[in-house]
C-alpha positions in Angstrom: 4.4 1.0 -16.2 4.4 2.3 -19.8 8.4 2.7 -21.3 8.1 6.2 -22.9 8.9 9.4 -21.4 8.6 12.7 -21.7 10.8 14.8 -24.1 13.6 16.4 -22.3 13.1 14.8 -19.2 16.4 13.0 -17.4 15.7 9.9 -14.9 18.1 10.5 -12.3 20.5 7.9 -10.6 20.8 8.7 -7.0 24.0 8.9 -4.2 24.3 8.0 -1.0 22.4 11.1 0.5 18.5 10.4 0.7 17.3 13.0 -1.5 14.9 12.7 -4.1 13.9 14.7 -7.3 10.4 16.8 -7.2 7.9 14.3 -8.2 5.6 17.2 -9.6 8.0 17.0 -12.6 8.2 13.5 -13.4 6.7 12.0 -16.6 3.3 10.8 -16.3 4.5 7.3 -16.4 6.1 8.2 -12.9 9.5 6.9 -13.1 11.9 9.5 -11.7 15.2 7.9 -10.2 16.6 4.7 -10.6 19.2 3.2 -7.9 20.6 4.0 -3.9 19.2 1.3 -1.4 16.5 0.2 1.2 17.7 2.1 3.6 14.9 2.7 6.1 15.2 6.5 6.0 15.5 6.8 2.3 12.2 4.7 2.0 10.3 6.6 4.5 11.7 9.9 2.9 10.1 8.6 -0.8 7.0 8.0 0.5 6.8 11.6 2.2 7.6 12.8 -1.0 4.7 10.8 -2.8 7.3 8.0 -4.2 7.4 4.1 -4.2 9.8 1.9 -5.2 9.3 -0.7 -7.5 11.3 -3.3 -9.3 12.1 -6.5 -10.5 14.5 -8.3 -8.4 17.1 -8.3 -11.0 16.6 -4.5 -11.9 18.4 -1.8 -10.2 16.0 -0.1 -7.2 13.3 2.2 -9.7 11.5 4.7 -7.8 7.9 5.9 -9.2 5.4 8.8 -8.8 3.0 8.1 -11.2 0.1 10.5 -12.5 -2.5 9.7 -11.9 -2.9 8.7 -8.8 -5.4 6.4 -7.4 -6.7 6.6 -3.2 -9.2 4.8 -1.2 -11.1 7.8 1.4 -12.0 5.1 4.1 -15.4 6.2 4.4 -15.8 5.8 0.5 -15.1 1.8 -0.2 -17.8 -0.1 -1.4 -18.8 -3.8 -0.9 -21.2 -6.1 -2.7 -24.0 -8.0 -1.5 -22.5 -11.2 -2.0 -19.7 -9.8 0.2 -21.6 -8.4 2.9 -23.2 -12.1 3.2 -19.3 -13.5 3.9 -18.9 -10.5 6.0 -22.2 -11.7 8.3 -21.8 -14.7 8.1 -18.2 -16.3 7.7 -16.3 -17.8 10.5 -13.3 -15.9 10.2 -10.8 -13.2 12.2 -9.0 -10.4 11.9 -5.7 -9.1 13.2 -3.2 -6.5 12.9 0.1 -6.3 12.9 0.1 -9.9 14.7 2.1 -11.8 11.5 3.7 -9.4 9.6 6.3 -12.1 8.3 3.7 -14.1 7.0 1.5 -11.7 5.3 4.5 -10.2 3.2 5.3 -13.5 2.4 2.2 -14.7 1.2 2.3 -11.5 -1.3 5.4 -12.6 -2.6 4.8 -15.8 -3.0 1.0 -15.3 -4.7 0.3 -16.3 -8.2 -1.2 -13.3 -10.0 -2.8 -13.4 -13.7 -0.8 -12.4 -16.5 2.3 -11.9 -14.3 6.0 -14.0 -14.4 7.1 -14.4 -10.9 7.4 -11.1 -8.3 8.6 -7.9 -7.8 8.7 -8.4 -4.2 12.0 -9.8 -3.8 14.0 -10.5 -0.9 15.8 -7.3 -0.8 12.0 -5.7 -0.8 10.4 -8.0 2.3 13.7 -7.4 4.2 13.3 -3.6 3.9 9.5 -3.5 4.7 10.5 -6.1 7.6 12.6 -3.7 8.9 10.0 -0.8 8.6 7.8 -2.9 10.3 10.2 -3.4 13.3 10.6 0.3 13.7 6.2 0.6 13.7 5.9 2.0 10.2 4.6 -0.8 8.0 1.4 -2.8 9.2 -0.1 -5.7 8.3 -3.9 -6.9 8.5 -4.3 -10.5 9.0 -7.7 -12.7 7.8 -7.6 -16.0 9.9 -10.3 -19.0 9.2 -9.5 -21.2 12.7 -5.5 -20.9 12.8 -4.7 -20.8 8.9 -4.1 -17.2 7.7 -6.4 -16.6 4.4 -5.8 -13.2 3.3 -4.3 -10.2 4.1 -2.6 -6.8 3.1 0.4 -4.6 4.6 1.4 -1.1 3.8 3.1 1.7 5.5 1.8 4.4 7.4 2.8 8.0 7.7 0.7 10.9 9.4 -3.1 10.5 8.8 -2.1 8.6 5.3 -1.7 4.8 4.5 0.1 3.6 1.6 -1.2 0.3 0.2 1.7 -2.2 -0.9 0.2 -5.3 -1.5 -2.6 -8.5 -0.9 -2.9 -11.7 -1.2 -6.0 -14.2 -1.0 -5.8 -17.9 -0.4 -9.3 -18.1 -0.4 -11.8 -16.1 -2.3 -12.9 -12.6 -0.6 -10.1 -13.1 2.2 -8.2 -9.5 0.6 -11.3 -7.6 0.4 -12.4 -8.7 3.9 -8.9 -7.5 4.5 -9.2 -4.0 3.2 -12.7 -3.5 4.5 -11.2 -3.8 8.0 -8.2 -1.6 7.7 -11.0 0.8 5.6 -13.1 0.8 8.9 -10.1 1.3 11.3 -8.6 4.3 9.2 -11.9 5.7 9.0 -12.0 5.4 13.2 -8.8 6.7 13.9 -9.4 9.8 11.7 -6.8 8.9 8.6 -7.7 11.2 5.6 -6.5 8.1 2.6 -5.1 5.0 1.7 -2.8 5.3 -1.5 -3.4 2.6 -3.8 -0.4 3.9 -6.1 -1.6 2.9 -9.5 -4.9 2.6 -11.2 -6.9 -0.6 -11.5 -9.9 -1.3 -12.5 -11.2 -3.4 -9.7 -10.2 -1.0 -6.9 -12.4 1.4 -8.5 -14.9 -0.7 -8.3 -14.9 -1.0 -5.0 -14.6 3.0 -4.2 -11.4 4.5 -5.1 -11.0 7.8 -6.7 -8.4 8.4 -9.7 -6.8 12.1 -9.0 -3.8 13.8 -10.6 -0.5 14.0 -8.9 -0.9 17.3 -8.3 -3.9 16.7 -6.1 -2.5 14.0 -4.6 0.9 15.9 -3.3 -1.4 18.2 -2.1 -3.4 15.9 0.2 -0.5 13.9 1.1 1.0 17.4 2.6 -1.7 17.8 4.4 -2.3 14.1 5.9 1.9 14.4 6.7 1.0 17.5 9.0 -1.8 15.1 11.4 -0.4 13.1 14.1 -1.5 9.6 12.8 -1.1 6.4 15.0 2.6 6.1 15.7 4.2 2.1 16.4 2.5 -1.0 16.5 -0.9 -2.2 15.5 -1.4 -4.7 17.6 -4.3 -3.6 19.9 -6.6 -2.7 16.6 -9.5 -4.0 17.1 -12.3 -4.7 14.4 -15.4 -6.9 13.9 -18.3 -6.3 10.7 -21.0 -4.1 11.7 -23.3 -4.3 8.7 -23.3 -0.4 7.3 -25.9 -0.6 4.7 
């Protein structure tokens, strides 16, 4: 994120109440508040307003709602010919919510190019683990044999899924997780996966760059729908070649 802000905008400290500034007035970089805590109710309130926490472990909690936003509509995911071959021929299996702890810990440990350490500290891991226990945070796990080789996790509210992080211990494993997630969410009537910030990798896979105004409007609509409450352990997926 850039460190420049709109002139005159005040980034607010959060108190004990689970309230946030209106994200529609935040600067394009998206930082709109700091402080508070990661109490599950506060975190869910943030996501319902299009806000998410993102900060380094040594910093205060920072709350963001950037403009533009990156959304992946489940039916619009694009996969390459090489990934199709992997999906048809590889010996792997995909499960949902069977090992959230290992997925989030792997996301925290994975080394990423150009990044020192991890923004996913112990406080964040504990917060999302609590949300998983309450049926709001979910994981997708990709296995080869008994070995976890990739996955992702995020938050589900209404007909929206907020993607948080993914990892691959083997080539293509996180892409398999994303394909499985997209197919299952499409089948179950979810509107979009919020990818939060724009990355060329996800744009190439079919994600759409939208204005914050459009995102907040679509989020309001998605939250008005029922979605799937509770755990996802009964979700099942097998690849069907959809060329």
